[in-house]
C-alpha positions in Angstrom: 114.4 190.4 -60.3 113.6 189.2 -63.8 116.7 190.8 -65.3 118.9 188.9 -62.8 117.3 185.5 -63.5 117.5 185.9 -67.3 121.0 187.4 -67.4 123.1 185.3 -69.8 125.5 183.0 -68.2 124.4 183.1 -64.5 122.2 179.9 -64.5 124.6 177.9 -66.6 127.4 178.8 -64.2 125.2 177.8 -61.2 124.5 174.5 -62.9 128.1 173.8 -63.7 129.3 174.6 -60.2 126.5 172.6 -58.5 127.0 169.5 -60.6 130.7 169.6 -60.1 130.3 170.0 -56.3 128.0 167.0 -56.2 130.2 164.9 -58.5 127.5 164.7 -61.2 128.7 164.6 -64.9 127.5 167.6 -66.9 125.9 165.4 -69.5 123.9 162.6 -67.9 123.6 159.7 -70.3 120.2 159.6 -72.0 117.9 156.6 -71.9 120.4 154.6 -69.7 117.9 154.6 -66.8 114.8 155.0 -68.9 112.7 158.1 -69.1 112.0 159.8 -65.7 108.8 161.9 -65.5 108.4 164.2 -62.5 104.9 165.6 -61.7 105.0 168.5 -59.3 101.4 169.3 -58.1 102.0 171.4 -55.0 98.9 169.7 -53.6 100.1 170.1 -50.0 101.2 173.7 -50.5 99.1 176.8 -49.6 99.0 178.3 -53.0 99.5 177.5 -56.7 98.0 174.0 -56.2 96.7 171.6 -58.8 93.4 170.7 -57.2 93.0 167.5 -59.3 96.6 166.3 -59.0 95.5 162.7 -58.8 93.7 162.9 -62.1 96.8 164.5 -63.7 99.0 161.8 -62.2 96.7 159.0 -63.4 96.6 160.5 -66.9 100.4 160.7 -67.1 100.8 157.2 -65.6 98.4 155.8 -68.2 100.4 157.4 -71.0 103.7 156.2 -69.5 102.4 152.6 -69.2 102.3 152.4 -73.0 106.1 152.8 -73.3 108.8 150.6 -71.8 111.1 151.9 -69.1 109.2 155.1 -68.2 109.2 156.0 -64.5 106.7 158.5 -63.1 107.3 160.2 -59.8 104.8 162.6 -58.1 105.8 165.3 -55.7 103.0 167.1 -53.9 105.2 169.3 -51.8 108.4 171.3 -52.0 111.6 169.2 -52.0 113.8 170.5 -49.1 117.5 170.8 -49.5 119.5 172.2 -52.4 121.3 168.9 -53.0 118.0 166.9 -53.2 116.6 169.5 -55.6 119.6 169.3 -57.9 119.6 165.5 -57.9 115.9 165.2 -58.5 115.8 167.6 -61.4 119.1 166.3 -62.8 117.5 162.9 -63.2 114.2 164.3 -64.7 113.6 164.0 -68.4 110.1 165.4 -68.4 108.7 167.8 -65.8 105.0 168.4 -65.5 104.5 171.2 -63.0 102.9 174.4 -61.9 104.5 177.7 -63.1 106.6 179.4 -60.5 110.1 179.9 -59.0 110.6 176.2 -58.3 111.0 175.8 -62.1 114.3 177.5 -61.8 115.5 174.0 -60.9 115.0 173.0 -64.5 118.4 174.5 -65.0 119.7 171.1 -63.7 117.8 169.1 -66.4 119.3 168.3 -69.8 118.0 171.0 -72.2 119.0 169.0 -75.3 116.8 165.9 -74.5 114.4 166.9 -71.8 111.0 168.7 -71.8 108.8 170.7 -69.6 105.0 170.8 -69.5 104.2 174.0 -67.6 100.7 174.3 -66.0 99.5 177.9 -66.0 96.5 179.5 -64.4 93.8 181.3 -66.4 94.8 184.8 -65.2 96.0 187.9 -66.8 99.3 187.6 -64.9 99.5 183.9 -65.8 102.9 184.4 -67.5 105.3 181.6 -68.0 108.1 181.6 -65.4 110.2 179.6 -67.8 109.9 182.5 -70.3 112.1 184.6 -67.9 114.7 181.8 -67.6 115.3 181.6 -71.4 116.0 177.8 -71.1 112.8 176.3 -72.5 110.9 177.4 -75.6 108.0 176.2 -77.7 110.2 177.0 -80.7 112.7 174.3 -79.7 109.9 171.9 -79.0 110.9 171.3 -75.4 108.3 173.5 -73.6 104.5 173.0 -73.7 102.7 175.8 -71.7 99.1 174.8 -70.9 96.6 177.4 -69.8 94.0 176.0 -67.3 90.7 178.0 -67.1 89.1 178.8 -64.9 91.5 179.3 -62.0 90.4 180.4 -58.7 91.8 182.6 -55.9 92.9 180.9 -52.8 89.6 180.8 -50.7 91.4 181.1 -47.4 93.5 184.0 -48.6 91.7 186.6 -46.4 92.6 184.6 -43.3 96.3 184.6 -44.1 96.9 187.9 -45.9 95.7 191.4 -46.0 92.9 192.1 -48.4 95.4 193.9 -50.7 97.7 190.9 -51.0 94.7 188.6 -51.4 94.4 189.8 -54.9 97.9 188.8 -55.7 97.8 186.7 -58.9 100.3 184.2 -57.3 97.5 183.1 -54.9 95.7 180.8 -57.3 94.6 177.2 -57.5 93.2 175.3 -60.5 92.1 172.0 -61.9 94.0 170.8 -64.9 91.4 171.0 -67.6 90.3 168.1 -69.9 91.8 170.1 -72.8 95.2 170.3 -71.1 95.0 166.5 -70.3 94.3 165.8 -74.0 97.3 167.9 -75.0 99.6 166.0 -72.6 98.4 162.8 -74.3 
């Protein structure tokens, strides 16, 4: 429910309670551990995959190598366990990832010093998930949405879903375009 997710105060309360329960300070010191970049490609997932995740990771690593103390971590699959998700996103300064519900975990990132590069499919329903969270905006300069055209429907969709659900805009895969890679640089 979009109204529930974007309701004022709910996500900050979840963040505060989760960090307290895990013994993590609300304001993680910046730059003490360097800059942590997380790339989430969903390469091993069934849908919403970045098909050229290795190219994306290589591009980000090449950029990161130009700066001291930048650490790049790639996750191709969903991170199991709430505690592991909180800790991973808590330590992330820059997230490069596919749009979707997993971006709700960005609530555990520092919104004053972190940034999100959101990879969107080229589809009429390719709406930013972060738009509904009201946490990240291009106006504040901490959100860069990148549209990647063309995107393609999941080719094995018919084998797993009814024909009606196969047209679901959430069943997409795409290559990160050269234009998007240049914008990341």
